[in-house]
Chimera marker file (.cmm) of the C-alpha trace (Angstrom):
<marker_set name="trace">
<marker id="1" x="106.810" y="-83.167" z="142.600" r="1" g="1" b="0" radius="0.5"/>
<marker id="2" x="105.377" y="-80.609" z="140.668" r="1" g="1" b="0" radius="0.5"/>
<marker id="3" x="106.301" y="-79.719" z="137.177" r="1" g="1" b="0" radius="0.5"/>
<marker id="4" x="107.534" y="-77.021" z="135.724" r="1" g="1" b="0" radius="0.5"/>
<marker id="5" x="104.089" y="-76.337" z="133.604" r="1" g="1" b="0" radius="0.5"/>
<marker id="6" x="102.174" y="-76.841" z="136.629" r="1" g="1" b="0" radius="0.5"/>
<marker id="7" x="104.986" y="-74.638" z="138.752" r="1" g="1" b="0" radius="0.5"/>
<marker id="8" x="104.390" y="-71.788" z="135.908" r="1" g="1" b="0" radius="0.5"/>
<marker id="9" x="100.266" y="-72.265" z="135.412" r="1" g="1" b="0" radius="0.5"/>
<marker id="10" x="100.217" y="-71.762" z="139.617" r="1" g="1" b="0" radius="0.5"/>
<marker id="11" x="102.618" y="-68.704" z="139.091" r="1" g="1" b="0" radius="0.5"/>
<marker id="12" x="100.313" y="-67.147" z="136.139" r="1" g="1" b="0" radius="0.5"/>
<marker id="13" x="96.964" y="-67.876" z="138.326" r="1" g="1" b="0" radius="0.5"/>
<marker id="14" x="98.525" y="-66.198" z="141.241" r="1" g="1" b="0" radius="0.5"/>
<marker id="15" x="99.574" y="-63.210" z="139.242" r="1" g="1" b="0" radius="0.5"/>
<marker id="16" x="96.121" y="-62.818" z="137.708" r="1" g="1" b="0" radius="0.5"/>
<marker id="17" x="94.894" y="-62.791" z="141.512" r="1" g="1" b="0" radius="0.5"/>
<marker id="18" x="97.297" y="-59.942" z="142.686" r="1" g="1" b="0" radius="0.5"/>
<marker id="19" x="96.285" y="-58.155" z="139.443" r="1" g="1" b="0" radius="0.5"/>
<marker id="20" x="92.829" y="-58.608" z="140.184" r="1" g="1" b="0" radius="0.5"/>
<marker id="21" x="93.100" y="-57.838" z="144.142" r="1" g="1" b="0" radius="0.5"/>
<marker id="22" x="95.083" y="-54.724" z="142.756" r="1" g="1" b="0" radius="0.5"/>
<marker id="23" x="92.013" y="-53.715" z="140.424" r="1" g="1" b="0" radius="0.5"/>
<marker id="24" x="89.841" y="-53.918" z="143.202" r="1" g="1" b="0" radius="0.5"/>
<marker id="25" x="91.386" y="-51.894" z="145.610" r="1" g="1" b="0" radius="0.5"/>
<marker id="26" x="92.253" y="-49.442" z="143.103" r="1" g="1" b="0" radius="0.5"/>
<marker id="27" x="88.383" y="-48.452" z="142.368" r="1" g="1" b="0" radius="0.5"/>
<marker id="28" x="87.623" y="-48.963" z="146.142" r="1" g="1" b="0" radius="0.5"/>
<marker id="29" x="90.676" y="-46.228" z="146.534" r="1" g="1" b="0" radius="0.5"/>
<marker id="30" x="89.156" y="-44.019" z="143.544" r="1" g="1" b="0" radius="0.5"/>
<marker id="31" x="85.731" y="-44.293" z="145.366" r="1" g="1" b="0" radius="0.5"/>
<marker id="32" x="87.199" y="-43.544" z="149.002" r="1" g="1" b="0" radius="0.5"/>
<marker id="33" x="88.950" y="-40.788" z="147.257" r="1" g="1" b="0" radius="0.5"/>
<marker id="34" x="86.323" y="-38.948" z="145.570" r="1" g="1" b="0" radius="0.5"/>
<marker id="35" x="83.882" y="-39.337" z="149.058" r="1" g="1" b="0" radius="0.5"/>
<marker id="36" x="86.503" y="-37.456" z="150.769" r="1" g="1" b="0" radius="0.5"/>
<marker id="37" x="86.178" y="-34.880" z="148.049" r="1" g="1" b="0" radius="0.5"/>
<marker id="38" x="82.741" y="-34.687" z="148.550" r="1" g="1" b="0" radius="0.5"/>
<marker id="39" x="83.156" y="-34.493" z="152.574" r="1" g="1" b="0" radius="0.5"/>
<marker id="40" x="85.268" y="-31.574" z="152.318" r="1" g="1" b="0" radius="0.5"/>
<marker id="41" x="83.078" y="-29.598" z="150.152" r="1" g="1" b="0" radius="0.5"/>
<marker id="42" x="80.296" y="-30.535" z="152.296" r="1" g="1" b="0" radius="0.5"/>
<marker id="43" x="82.439" y="-29.421" z="155.375" r="1" g="1" b="0" radius="0.5"/>
<marker id="44" x="83.246" y="-26.193" z="153.695" r="1" g="1" b="0" radius="0.5"/>
<marker id="45" x="79.649" y="-25.304" z="152.750" r="1" g="1" b="0" radius="0.5"/>
<marker id="46" x="79.006" y="-25.792" z="156.516" r="1" g="1" b="0" radius="0.5"/>
<marker id="47" x="81.723" y="-23.339" z="157.521" r="1" g="1" b="0" radius="0.5"/>
<marker id="48" x="80.237" y="-21.128" z="155.244" r="1" g="1" b="0" radius="0.5"/>
<marker id="49" x="76.663" y="-21.307" z="156.737" r="1" g="1" b="0" radius="0.5"/>
<marker id="50" x="78.085" y="-21.151" z="160.209" r="1" g="1" b="0" radius="0.5"/>
<marker id="51" x="79.732" y="-18.381" z="159.103" r="1" g="1" b="0" radius="0.5"/>
<marker id="52" x="77.035" y="-16.781" z="158.105" r="1" g="1" b="0" radius="0.5"/>
<marker id="53" x="75.216" y="-17.211" z="160.770" r="1" g="1" b="0" radius="0.5"/>
<marker id="54" x="77.688" y="-15.670" z="163.170" r="1" g="1" b="0" radius="0.5"/>
<marker id="55" x="77.799" y="-12.914" z="161.230" r="1" g="1" b="0" radius="0.5"/>
<marker id="56" x="74.206" y="-12.490" z="161.302" r="1" g="1" b="0" radius="0.5"/>
<marker id="57" x="74.150" y="-12.944" z="164.747" r="1" g="1" b="0" radius="0.5"/>
<marker id="58" x="77.117" y="-10.337" z="165.311" r="1" g="1" b="0" radius="0.5"/>
<marker id="59" x="74.855" y="-8.014" z="163.033" r="1" g="1" b="0" radius="0.5"/>
<marker id="60" x="71.755" y="-8.152" z="164.968" r="1" g="1" b="0" radius="0.5"/>
<marker id="61" x="73.410" y="-7.182" z="168.241" r="1" g="1" b="0" radius="0.5"/>
<marker id="62" x="75.223" y="-4.116" z="166.500" r="1" g="1" b="0" radius="0.5"/>
<marker id="63" x="71.475" y="-3.222" z="165.301" r="1" g="1" b="0" radius="0.5"/>
<marker id="64" x="70.260" y="-4.099" z="168.834" r="1" g="1" b="0" radius="0.5"/>
<marker id="65" x="72.551" y="-1.807" z="170.663" r="1" g="1" b="0" radius="0.5"/>
<marker id="66" x="72.527" y="0.747" z="168.161" r="1" g="1" b="0" radius="0.5"/>
<marker id="67" x="68.628" y="0.729" z="168.814" r="1" g="1" b="0" radius="0.5"/>
<marker id="68" x="69.088" y="0.709" z="172.211" r="1" g="1" b="0" radius="0.5"/>
<marker id="69" x="71.230" y="3.885" z="171.822" r="1" g="1" b="0" radius="0.5"/>
<marker id="70" x="68.374" y="5.602" z="169.437" r="1" g="1" b="0" radius="0.5"/>
<marker id="71" x="65.794" y="4.684" z="172.272" r="1" g="1" b="0" radius="0.5"/>
<marker id="72" x="67.660" y="6.345" z="175.113" r="1" g="1" b="0" radius="0.5"/>
<marker id="73" x="68.508" y="9.217" z="173.378" r="1" g="1" b="0" radius="0.5"/>
<marker id="74" x="64.713" y="9.665" z="172.498" r="1" g="1" b="0" radius="0.5"/>
<marker id="75" x="63.938" y="9.052" z="175.621" r="1" g="1" b="0" radius="0.5"/>
<marker id="76" x="65.895" y="11.931" z="176.833" r="1" g="1" b="0" radius="0.5"/>
<marker id="77" x="64.501" y="14.546" z="174.351" r="1" g="1" b="0" radius="0.5"/>
<marker id="78" x="61.367" y="13.637" z="175.426" r="1" g="1" b="0" radius="0.5"/>
<marker id="79" x="62.009" y="13.871" z="179.251" r="1" g="1" b="0" radius="0.5"/>
<marker id="80" x="63.725" y="17.235" z="177.976" r="1" g="1" b="0" radius="0.5"/>
<marker id="81" x="60.514" y="18.523" z="176.540" r="1" g="1" b="0" radius="0.5"/>
<marker id="82" x="58.098" y="18.276" z="179.766" r="1" g="1" b="0" radius="0.5"/>
<link id1="1" id2="2" r="1" g="1" b="0" radius="0.2"/>
<link id1="2" id2="3" r="1" g="1" b="0" radius="0.2"/>
<link id1="3" id2="4" r="1" g="1" b="0" radius="0.2"/>
<link id1="4" id2="5" r="1" g="1" b="0" radius="0.2"/>
<link id1="5" id2="6" r="1" g="1" b="0" radius="0.2"/>
<link id1="6" id2="7" r="1" g="1" b="0" radius="0.2"/>
<link id1="7" id2="8" r="1" g="1" b="0" radius="0.2"/>
<link id1="8" id2="9" r="1" g="1" b="0" radius="0.2"/>
<link id1="9" id2="10" r="1" g="1" b="0" radius="0.2"/>
<link id1="10" id2="11" r="1" g="1" b="0" radius="0.2"/>
<link id1="11" id2="12" r="1" g="1" b="0" radius="0.2"/>
<link id1="12" id2="13" r="1" g="1" b="0" radius="0.2"/>
<link id1="13" id2="14" r="1" g="1" b="0" radius="0.2"/>
<link id1="14" id2="15" r="1" g="1" b="0" radius="0.2"/>
<link id1="15" id2="16" r="1" g="1" b="0" radius="0.2"/>
<link id1="16" id2="17" r="1" g="1" b="0" radius="0.2"/>
<link id1="17" id2="18" r="1" g="1" b="0" radius="0.2"/>
<link id1="18" id2="19" r="1" g="1" b="0" radius="0.2"/>
<link id1="19" id2="20" r="1" g="1" b="0" radius="0.2"/>
<link id1="20" id2="21" r="1" g="1" b="0" radius="0.2"/>
<link id1="21" id2="22" r="1" g="1" b="0" radius="0.2"/>
<link id1="22" id2="23" r="1" g="1" b="0" radius="0.2"/>
<link id1="23" id2="24" r="1" g="1" b="0" radius="0.2"/>
<link id1="24" id2="25" r="1" g="1" b="0" radius="0.2"/>
<link id1="25" id2="26" r="1" g="1" b="0" radius="0.2"/>
<link id1="26" id2="27" r="1" g="1" b="0" radius="0.2"/>
<link id1="27" id2="28" r="1" g="1" b="0" radius="0.2"/>
<link id1="28" id2="29" r="1" g="1" b="0" radius="0.2"/>
<link id1="29" id2="30" r="1" g="1" b="0" radius="0.2"/>
<link id1="30" id2="31" r="1" g="1" b="0" radius="0.2"/>
<link id1="31" id2="32" r="1" g="1" b="0" radius="0.2"/>
<link id1="32" id2="33" r="1" g="1" b="0" radius="0.2"/>
<link id1="33" id2="34" r="1" g="1" b="0" radius="0.2"/>
<link id1="34" id2="35" r="1" g="1" b="0" radius="0.2"/>
<link id1="35" id2="36" r="1" g="1" b="0" radius="0.2"/>
<link id1="36" id2="37" r="1" g="1" b="0" radius="0.2"/>
<link id1="37" id2="38" r="1" g="1" b="0" radius="0.2"/>
<link id1="38" id2="39" r="1" g="1" b="0" radius="0.2"/>
<link id1="39" id2="40" r="1" g="1" b="0" radius="0.2"/>
<link id1="40" id2="41" r="1" g="1" b="0" radius="0.2"/>
<link id1="41" id2="42" r="1" g="1" b="0" radius="0.2"/>
<link id1="42" id2="43" r="1" g="1" b="0" radius="0.2"/>
<link id1="43" id2="44" r="1" g="1" b="0" radius="0.2"/>
<link id1="44" id2="45" r="1" g="1" b="0" radius="0.2"/>
<link id1="45" id2="46" r="1" g="1" b="0" radius="0.2"/>
<link id1="46" id2="47" r="1" g="1" b="0" radius="0.2"/>
<link id1="47" id2="48" r="1" g="1" b="0" radius="0.2"/>
<link id1="48" id2="49" r="1" g="1" b="0" radius="0.2"/>
<link id1="49" id2="50" r="1" g="1" b="0" radius="0.2"/>
<link id1="50" id2="51" r="1" g="1" b="0" radius="0.2"/>
<link id1="51" id2="52" r="1" g="1" b="0" radius="0.2"/>
<link id1="52" id2="53" r="1" g="1" b="0" radius="0.2"/>
<link id1="53" id2="54" r="1" g="1" b="0" radius="0.2"/>
<link id1="54" id2="55" r="1" g="1" b="0" radius="0.2"/>
<link id1="55" id2="56" r="1" g="1" b="0" radius="0.2"/>
<link id1="56" id2="57" r="1" g="1" b="0" radius="0.2"/>
<link id1="57" id2="58" r="1" g="1" b="0" radius="0.2"/>
<link id1="58" id2="59" r="1" g="1" b="0" radius="0.2"/>
<link id1="59" id2="60" r="1" g="1" b="0" radius="0.2"/>
<link id1="60" id2="61" r="1" g="1" b="0" radius="0.2"/>
<link id1="61" id2="62" r="1" g="1" b="0" radius="0.2"/>
<link id1="62" id2="63" r="1" g="1" b="0" radius="0.2"/>
<link id1="63" id2="64" r="1" g="1" b="0" radius="0.2"/>
<link id1="64" id2="65" r="1" g="1" b="0" radius="0.2"/>
<link id1="65" id2="66" r="1" g="1" b="0" radius="0.2"/>
<link id1="66" id2="67" r="1" g="1" b="0" radius="0.2"/>
<link id1="67" id2="68" r="1" g="1" b="0" radius="0.2"/>
<link id1="68" id2="69" r="1" g="1" b="0" radius="0.2"/>
<link id1="69" id2="70" r="1" g="1" b="0" radius="0.2"/>
<link id1="70" id2="71" r="1" g="1" b="0" radius="0.2"/>
<link id1="71" id2="72" r="1" g="1" b="0" radius="0.2"/>
<link id1="72" id2="73" r="1" g="1" b="0" radius="0.2"/>
<link id1="73" id2="74" r="1" g="1" b="0" radius="0.2"/>
<link id1="74" id2="75" r="1" g="1" b="0" radius="0.2"/>
<link id1="75" id2="76" r="1" g="1" b="0" radius="0.2"/>
<link id1="76" id2="77" r="1" g="1" b="0" radius="0.2"/>
<link id1="77" id2="78" r="1" g="1" b="0" radius="0.2"/>
<link id1="78" id2="79" r="1" g="1" b="0" radius="0.2"/>
<link id1="79" id2="80" r="1" g="1" b="0" radius="0.2"/>
<link id1="80" id2="81" r="1" g="1" b="0" radius="0.2"/>
<link id1="81" id2="82" r="1" g="1" b="0" radius="0.2"/>
</marker_set>
């Protein structure tokens, strides 16, 4: 049979083990939270870069379209002068 002191000592060791595990998990959670924040920031930066690329592409397409119109107009003017 286990004595009262042994039972108390066993309970206290178990409590210390649980607290130690709780602290370890808290550190892991903090680390995971910080990593998640960094990943979200990186994701936002990537979306911003993608949006910039899309806008650049749209602007290039618009400029190319405008150049085509100007070129056609110039060709029409040259044809009229002949």
